[in-house]
N, C-alpha and C positions, 0 to 999 in steps of 0.2 A: 504494500500500500504506500503510495508516494506521500511525502509531506505536503499537505494541502493548505496549510496556513503559515504565513510569515508575519510575525509581529516585530515591527522595527522599533518598538518602545516609543521614544519621541525624537523628533528631528526638527531642525530649523525649517520654518515655513518657506524658505527660499531654496531648499535643497530638492533634488530628485532622488528618490529611494529606488534602489535596484535590488532585485532578488532573482536567483536562478533556480527555478523549479526543475526537478529531474522527472522526466516522464519515461517509464520503462515498459516495454512490451513483454508481458509474461505469457502471452498466448503462443499459438503454433502457426499463425498466419501474419502477414504484414499488417501493421496497425497504421491506418491512414487518418491523419489529423485533418478533418474536412474544413473546420472553421475555428477561429479563435476570436472570441467576443469579450469586450471589456464593458464594465458597468458605467463608465464615464469617459469623456474625452481626455481627462488628465492621466489616464492609464494607457500604456502601450505594451503590447506583448507580441513576441515573434519567436517561433521555435527555430532551432538550428536546422531541423529537418522535419518535413511533414509526412514522411513515410519512415516507420520504424520497423526494422526486421525483427523476427522472433528472437527473444533474449537480449535484444539491443536496447539502447536508451538514447534519449536526446535531451537537450537543455531548452527549457522555455524561459527566456529572459523577460522579466516584467519590470517596467519602469513606471513609477508613480511620481508625477510632478506635483510638489506640494505648494508651489507658488499660488497665492490667492486663497489657500485653504487655511483653516484655523480650527483647532480642537480635534476631537476624536475622529478618525477616518477608518472606514472599512469598505474596501473596494473588492470587486470580484472579477475573475477571469474565467470564462466558460470555454472549455475545450470540447468541441464536438468531433466525434470520431466514429469509426465503424466497430468499436468495442461493443459486443452484444450485451455485456454485463453493465458497463458504465458508458453509455453513448454520450452523456453530457457530464463531464467532470468539472466541478466547480473548485477553483482555487481562490484563496483569500489573501489579501495583503492589508494589514491593519496597523494602527498606531496613532500617535498624536502629533499633529503639526503645531509647533509653537513659534510664534513670531519673536524675534529678538526684541523689537520695540513695535508697539502698535497703539492705536487710540481706542479706548473703550468708552462708549460705543464707537464704531468706525464711521457712523454718519448720525446726524441728529436732526429731528424735525420738531419745531415748536407747534406744529399742527395749525388749526384754525385759531387765529388770535381773537379773543373776545374784545368787544368794542370798549368796555369800561375798565376791566381789570387786566393789566398786563401779566404775562406769565412770569414765573420765578426765573432767576438766573440759573442757567444749567451748568453743570460741572462735567467736563470730559477728562478722564484720567489716562495717564500714560501706562500701558501695560507691557507685557512681554517678559522674557526671562532675563533680559539685560537690565537688572535693577539699578545699575549705576548710572544709567542714562538719565538726563534731565532735559527739560525744554528750555531753550535759550531765547526763542523768539516765536511769535505767532502773528501772522498778517492776514487780514480779511480782504478779499478782492471786491467787497461790497460794503461801503461805509454804513449801510443800514443795519449791518450785522456786526456790532462791536465785539471785540474779544480782548481778554487780558490774561496774564499769567497768574496762576495760583501761587500762594506763598511757599508751598512745598517744593516748587520747581518741577513737579510731575503732574500738573493738572492745568486745564484751561477753564476760564470762566466766560461763558457766553451770555451776555446781557440780552434782555428782550429786544428784538429788532424794532427799529423805528421806520415803519412803512407808511408811505404817503398815498399809494394807489392800491385799489383792490386787486385781488388775484394772487397768483403764485409768485413767490420770490425765493431766490436762492443765492447762496454764496459758497465760496471755497476758502477754507482757512488753511494756509500753508504754515506748517509747524517745523521749525528748525531745531535740531537736536545737538546735544553737547558732543556726541560721537562724530568725529569728522568723517568716518568711513560709512556713515549711514545717511542715506538720502532723506530729504525732507518728507514729512508725512502730509497727506491731504485729508481734510475733513469736510465733506459736503454738509451744508446746513440748509434747511428749508423752512418756509413759513407760508401761511396763507392768510391774507387779509380779507375779511368778510366785506361784501358790498351791501348797499342798502337793501337790495333784493337778491334772491336766488332764482335764476331762470334756467330751466332744464327742458330740452337741450339748449345750449347757448348758440348753436348753429343748426339750422335745418338743412341737412344734406340729403339730396335725393339722387337716386340712380336712374338715368333716363331709360324708360321702357319703350322699346321700339314698336311693341305691339299695341300700345294704347296711346291715346293723345293726351292723357292727364296723369299727373303724379298723385299718389294716394293721399287722403286727408291725414293730417298729423295733429297731435296735441302737445302744446307747450304748457308746462306747469310753472306757476310763479308763486314763490314763497317769500315770507318776510326774512330779511337778513338782519342788518343792524338798524333798519328803520323801525321806530316804535310801533308804527302802524302805517298802512297804505291802502289806497283804493285805486283800482283801474277804472278809468273813465271812458276809454275808447281803445279799439284795436283796428288796425288796417293793414292791408298788404300793399307795399310799394314795389314797383318794378316787375310786377307779374299780375296776371289776371286772377280774380277771385276776391271774395269778401270773407273776413275772419269774424268770429264771435267769441264771447267769453262768458264764463259762469263762475260766480264766487261760491265756494263750497262752505259748509258749516264750520270746517276746521280753519277757515281763513285763507286757504290756498285758492288760487284762481287758475282755472283750466281754460286756456285759449285754444279754440278749435280753428285750425288752418285748413281751408277747403282744398279739394283737388285742384291742382294748378296745371294749366296747360304747359307742356314741356317747351313749346316754342315761344311762350310769352315771357319766360324768365330772362331778365336783362342784367348786365353787370350792376352791382349795387342793390339788387333786389333784397327786400327785408320785410319781416313782420315787425310793425311798429306798435309798441305798447305804450299807451299814454296813461300817466299816473297823476296823482295829486301831490307828489313829492316836489317841493320847490327846488331842492338841490339838483334834481335830475328828472324833469317831467316826462321825457321820452326815452324809451329803451328800444334798441334795434337788435333783432335777431336775424342775422344774415340768412338768405335763402340761396342755396347753391345746388347746381345740377352737375353730377359727374357723368361724363360721356362713357 
């Protein structure tokens, strides 16, 4: 019975682990290795020979690239052959990938920012087995996401972002380390600033149907965002044929019904226009697009 599991203990997450499995033919006929399959793209396996004579053996060299991996790993290699007893032999390569230095967590999201109460300052810690490493500098490529160094030299402090426009916002924090041989680390940071209203979908995208002359009716749902309250006073379709209507539901949401639209009537800049009682932004446009 061949050794089917190789445990490499722990290795640096930048390494590639290699093991040589021995495959032996104990039968009386040639053993044909029909296929070698791995459980992920980070694992490669190739036998020295795909035909093994009776009583002979071959080496199956397996390489596991740990770059980008972190923590416990367990990968498989399936050897498919004409062996009547074990037509699918499973080999295992397992162990732990440890980064010399890393950020924990490796990315951070403030999520949806509430309009009145800013989120707390977030702490990002320096991890990895190289415990002597410290952070010497951290720079954000977006001034809306300020960052500072923790007093312990092994942490970052992410202050709540100062966002001025609704929607998704992001930044990348570049972290310089005290180890000259280690490249800077990057920390992606995200946040979402709520708008006065939530409109779904934000864009009406249709696929042109060559068999019919009209696009199917659609529903756009409008919900309260940061606005204390709102009312829709009118809806209309611009740049395309058809008339829209709306209905306010008991839960306060508004369902806007967009009619079937003639495919040949949609012009550049076409949109569903939603008119509200919000003085800050009385009109909201939902673009209408047709994909050929």
